[in-house]
C-alpha positions as CSV (number, residue, x, y, z in Angstrom):
1,A,62.9,-87.2,156.5
2,L,62.1,-89.3,159.5
3,G,61.4,-86.4,162.1
4,P,62.0,-87.0,165.8
5,G,62.8,-90.7,165.3
6,I,59.3,-92.4,165.9
7,L,59.2,-94.5,162.7
8,T,63.1,-95.3,163.1
9,Q,62.4,-96.5,166.7
10,T,59.6,-98.7,165.6
11,L,61.8,-100.4,162.9
12,L,64.5,-101.0,165.3
13,D,62.2,-102.5,167.9
14,A,61.0,-104.8,164.9
15,G,64.5,-106.0,164.5
16,F,65.4,-104.3,161.4
17,R,68.7,-102.9,160.4
18,V,68.1,-99.4,159.8
19,V,69.8,-96.6,157.8
20,A,68.1,-93.4,158.7
21,L,68.5,-90.4,156.5
22,E,67.5,-87.2,158.5
23,S,67.2,-83.8,156.8
24,N,66.4,-81.6,159.8
25,S,69.5,-80.9,161.8
26,D,67.4,-80.3,164.8
27,F,66.7,-84.0,165.0
28,L,70.2,-85.3,164.2
29,A,71.9,-85.1,167.6
30,D,69.1,-87.3,169.3
31,L,69.3,-89.9,166.4
32,Q,73.0,-90.0,166.6
33,S,72.9,-90.5,170.3
34,L,70.7,-93.5,169.6
35,E,73.1,-94.7,166.8
36,N,75.9,-94.7,169.5
37,S,73.9,-96.6,171.8
38,L,73.1,-99.4,169.5
39,D,75.7,-102.2,168.2
40,G,75.7,-101.4,164.5
41,Q,72.0,-101.7,164.1
42,L,71.4,-98.0,163.2
43,K,73.4,-95.8,161.0
44,V,72.4,-92.1,160.8
45,I,73.0,-89.9,157.7
46,H,72.4,-86.1,157.2
47,G,70.3,-86.3,154.1
48,D,66.9,-86.2,152.4
49,F,65.6,-89.3,150.5
50,F,63.6,-86.9,148.4
51,R,66.8,-85.2,147.5
52,L,68.6,-87.9,146.0
53,D,70.8,-87.5,143.0
54,P,69.9,-84.0,142.2
55,L,70.8,-82.8,138.5
56,S,73.2,-80.0,139.9
57,K,76.6,-80.5,139.0
58,G,79.5,-80.6,141.7
59,A,79.9,-81.8,145.2
60,L,76.7,-82.4,147.0
61,K,75.8,-80.6,150.2
62,P,73.5,-82.3,152.7
63,P,70.6,-82.8,152.7
64,A,71.2,-83.6,149.1
65,V,72.5,-87.1,148.7
66,S,74.1,-89.5,146.1
67,S,72.3,-92.8,145.8
68,D,75.8,-94.4,144.9
69,K,77.5,-93.2,148.0
70,L,74.4,-94.2,150.1
71,F,74.1,-97.8,148.8
72,E,78.0,-98.0,149.4
73,T,77.5,-97.0,153.0
74,M,74.6,-99.5,153.4
75,G,76.7,-102.1,151.9
76,V,74.0,-103.0,149.6
77,A,75.1,-104.3,146.0
78,A,73.1,-104.1,142.8
79,V,71.1,-107.1,141.9
80,P,69.3,-108.1,138.6
81,W,65.7,-106.6,138.0
82,R,64.0,-109.9,138.6
83,A,65.9,-110.7,141.7
84,D,64.4,-110.3,145.1
85,V,63.7,-107.0,146.7
86,P,67.4,-105.8,147.6
87,L,66.2,-102.9,149.9
88,K,63.1,-101.6,151.8
89,V,62.5,-98.0,152.2
90,F,60.2,-96.4,154.9
91,G,59.4,-92.7,154.9
92,I,56.5,-89.9,154.6
93,V,56.3,-88.2,151.3
94,P,56.3,-84.4,152.2
95,Q,52.9,-82.8,151.3
96,Q,54.6,-79.8,149.7
97,L,55.0,-80.9,145.8
98,E,54.0,-84.5,146.9
99,R,52.8,-85.1,143.1
100,N,56.2,-84.1,141.8
101,R,57.9,-86.3,144.2
102,L,55.9,-89.4,143.2
103,W,56.4,-88.6,139.5
104,R,60.3,-88.3,140.1
105,L,60.2,-91.8,141.7
106,L,58.3,-93.1,138.8
107,F,60.5,-91.9,136.3
108,A,63.6,-93.3,138.2
109,M,61.9,-96.7,138.3
110,Y,61.0,-97.0,134.8
111,E,64.5,-95.8,133.6
112,C,66.3,-98.0,136.4
113,S,68.1,-95.0,137.6
114,S,69.0,-93.6,141.1
115,I,67.9,-96.1,143.6
116,Y,66.5,-98.5,141.1
117,R,69.9,-99.0,139.7
118,Y,70.2,-101.5,142.3
119,G,67.1,-103.6,141.7
120,R,63.4,-103.4,142.6
121,V,63.8,-101.4,145.7
122,E,60.5,-101.5,147.8
123,L,59.0,-98.3,148.9
124,N,56.6,-98.2,152.0
125,L,55.4,-94.6,152.1
126,F,53.0,-92.4,153.8
127,I,51.1,-90.4,151.2
128,S,47.9,-88.4,151.1
129,E,44.7,-90.2,150.5
130,K,44.1,-88.1,147.6
131,E,47.1,-89.3,146.0
132,Y,46.3,-93.0,146.9
133,T,42.9,-92.5,145.3
134,V,44.6,-91.5,142.1
135,L,47.1,-94.3,142.2
136,T,44.4,-96.9,142.6
137,A,41.7,-95.5,140.3
138,K,39.8,-97.5,137.6
139,P,39.5,-96.9,134.0
140,G,36.7,-94.5,133.3
141,E,36.7,-92.8,136.7
142,S,36.4,-89.0,135.5
143,R,39.3,-86.8,136.8
144,I,40.7,-89.5,138.9
145,Y,42.2,-92.0,136.5
146,Q,45.2,-90.2,135.1
147,A,48.6,-90.9,133.5
148,L,50.1,-91.3,137.2
149,T,47.4,-94.1,137.5
150,V,48.3,-96.0,134.5
151,L,52.0,-95.8,135.0
152,A,52.0,-96.5,138.7
153,Q,49.8,-99.6,138.3
154,L,52.0,-101.0,135.6
155,G,55.1,-100.3,137.3
156,Y,54.3,-101.2,140.8
157,E,52.4,-103.7,143.0
158,I,50.2,-101.3,145.1
159,E,49.3,-102.4,148.5
160,L,47.6,-100.3,151.0
161,L,49.0,-101.2,154.5
162,H,47.3,-98.7,156.9
163,K,45.2,-95.5,156.9
164,E,45.9,-93.0,159.7
165,P,43.9,-89.8,160.2
166,W,45.5,-86.7,159.9
167,S,44.8,-86.0,163.5
168,S,47.5,-88.2,164.5
169,F,50.0,-86.3,162.9
170,A,51.5,-82.7,163.9
171,T,50.1,-80.7,160.8
172,N,50.0,-77.2,162.3
173,L,51.7,-74.4,160.3
174,K,53.7,-71.8,162.0
175,N,50.9,-69.3,161.6
176,G,48.6,-71.8,163.4
177,G,46.7,-73.0,160.5
178,L,46.4,-76.6,159.3
179,A,49.0,-78.0,156.8
180,I,46.5,-80.6,155.6
181,P,46.2,-80.2,151.8
182,K,42.8,-79.0,150.6
183,T,41.2,-81.1,147.9
184,G,37.9,-80.7,146.0
185,Q,36.6,-83.9,144.9
186,L,38.9,-86.5,146.3
187,P,38.7,-87.8,149.9
188,N,41.8,-86.6,152.0
189,D,41.1,-87.4,155.6
190,H,44.0,-89.7,156.2
191,L,47.6,-90.5,155.5
192,C,47.9,-93.8,153.7
193,L,50.8,-96.1,154.2
194,V,51.2,-97.7,150.8
195,R,53.7,-100.3,149.7
196,L,55.3,-99.9,146.2
197,T,57.0,-102.7,144.9
198,P,58.1,-102.8,141.3
199,Q,56.8,-105.3,139.0
200,Q,59.1,-108.3,138.2
201,N,57.7,-108.3,134.6
202,L,57.9,-104.9,133.9
203,F,60.4,-105.0,131.1
204,T,58.9,-107.7,129.1
205,G,58.0,-107.2,125.4
206,G,59.0,-104.0,123.9
207,L,59.4,-101.6,127.0
208,K,62.9,-101.2,128.2
209,P,64.6,-98.6,130.5
210,S,66.2,-96.9,127.3
211,N,62.7,-96.2,125.8
212,A,60.7,-95.7,128.9
213,S,60.6,-92.1,129.0
214,T,59.0,-92.3,125.5
215,F,56.4,-94.6,126.9
216,I,55.9,-92.1,129.9
217,F,55.3,-89.4,127.6
218,M,53.0,-91.2,125.2
219,V,50.8,-92.0,128.3
220,K,51.1,-88.3,129.6
221,Q,50.0,-87.0,126.3
222,S,47.1,-89.4,125.9
223,F,45.6,-87.8,128.9
224,A,46.0,-84.3,127.8
225,K,42.5,-84.8,126.3
226,P,41.2,-87.9,128.2
227,K,37.8,-87.9,126.5
228,S,39.5,-88.1,123.0
229,R,39.2,-91.3,121.0
230,L,42.3,-93.7,120.6
231,T,41.9,-93.3,116.8
232,D,42.2,-89.6,117.0
233,R,45.2,-89.8,119.2
234,L,46.8,-92.3,116.8
235,N,46.1,-90.1,113.8
236,S,47.8,-87.0,115.6
237,W,50.8,-89.4,115.8
238,S,50.8,-89.8,111.9
239,L,49.9,-93.4,112.3
240,D,48.2,-94.3,108.9
241,N,47.4,-97.9,109.8
242,S,45.7,-97.4,113.2
243,D,42.7,-99.3,112.3
244,T,44.6,-102.5,111.5
245,L,46.6,-101.9,114.8
246,L,43.8,-101.7,117.0
247,K,42.2,-104.7,115.4
248,A,45.2,-106.8,116.1
249,L,45.0,-105.5,119.6
250,E,41.4,-106.2,120.0
251,I,40.8,-102.5,121.3
252,P,37.5,-100.9,120.0
253,K,38.6,-98.1,117.6
254,N,36.1,-95.7,119.4
255,A,37.6,-96.3,122.7
256,A,38.2,-93.2,124.9
257,M,41.8,-92.8,126.2
258,R,40.5,-92.6,129.7
259,N,38.7,-96.0,129.3
260,L,42.0,-98.0,128.4
261,Y,43.4,-100.2,131.0
262,P,47.2,-99.8,131.9
263,E,47.9,-103.0,130.4
264,D,46.4,-101.7,126.9
265,Y,48.8,-98.8,127.1
266,K,51.6,-101.0,127.4
267,R,50.5,-103.3,124.5
268,L,49.8,-100.3,122.4
269,F,53.3,-99.0,123.1
270,E,54.9,-102.2,122.1
271,A,52.9,-102.5,119.0
272,L,53.9,-99.0,118.0
273,Q,57.6,-99.9,118.6
274,N,57.1,-102.5,115.8
275,S,55.3,-100.2,113.5
276,D,57.3,-98.7,110.6
277,M,55.0,-95.4,110.7
278,F,55.8,-94.8,114.3
279,A,58.7,-92.5,115.3
280,E,60.1,-91.8,118.6
281,T,61.3,-88.4,117.5
282,L,57.6,-87.3,117.6
283,F,58.2,-87.2,121.5
284,H,61.9,-86.3,121.5
285,D,61.6,-82.8,122.6
286,E,58.7,-83.4,125.0
287,V,60.5,-86.2,126.5
288,L,63.5,-84.0,127.3
289,A,61.4,-81.1,128.6
290,S,59.4,-83.3,130.9
291,T,62.3,-85.1,132.3
292,R,63.9,-81.8,133.3
293,I,60.6,-80.7,135.0
294,M,60.5,-83.9,137.1
295,N,64.1,-83.5,138.3
């Protein structure tokens, strides 16, 4: 949701053709008035970007939106994954359930579903500083380097465009308190404008949209016990030739899961795909459950 139109006006002033999704009906009238005053540069839709393609069946009621209808309205056609970015999205991730919303975008990107059916859609999003810190963490950083870190760094080119103090935003709750999320160990004094561009070479080797949910859950399960050794995790997956596999990948067999680089996880998954000892059915139920939760 774009709020009272500040972000929309900024994009218009920069010369962009803008399709504005607005979930708050209180702001719709002003945006529609602005739309009528322009010669096709702005299209306003009653909708919420973070409620795209809900799992519920039947006709969608605003602010829920279908990505197919949205792209049809915009006149944006699907392009191959390795083609240039077909669309740029600007917005602010709501702080409520922020982590869940990031996970949902990540799932869609890896599976080439929702907006990513149309290609490598570029996201320019304001997210909390604490989540930006997680997205850009380094291997070994205790409690910060997480499954979300690995999958985001593999899937996106992550670029920090701007940091803005919370004081610049209207963050008061109705009861007069601050809506700034509290955090224990991570910095959270700013909103960070972050560009997330899907990697052109993501689907190389054995990783494909069709098995991406298995890869996601493999990474998530690896971080269930981040201090555990990789060999122990492989043994828990009933892999008998783990030593041979790790030697071929040039990964120390005593390496902890939290010390592996994102690229190591992808190489490991691709090697497991080629292993006769590895069965995706190990993850089948967990993948389905996890996907339902993310949606």
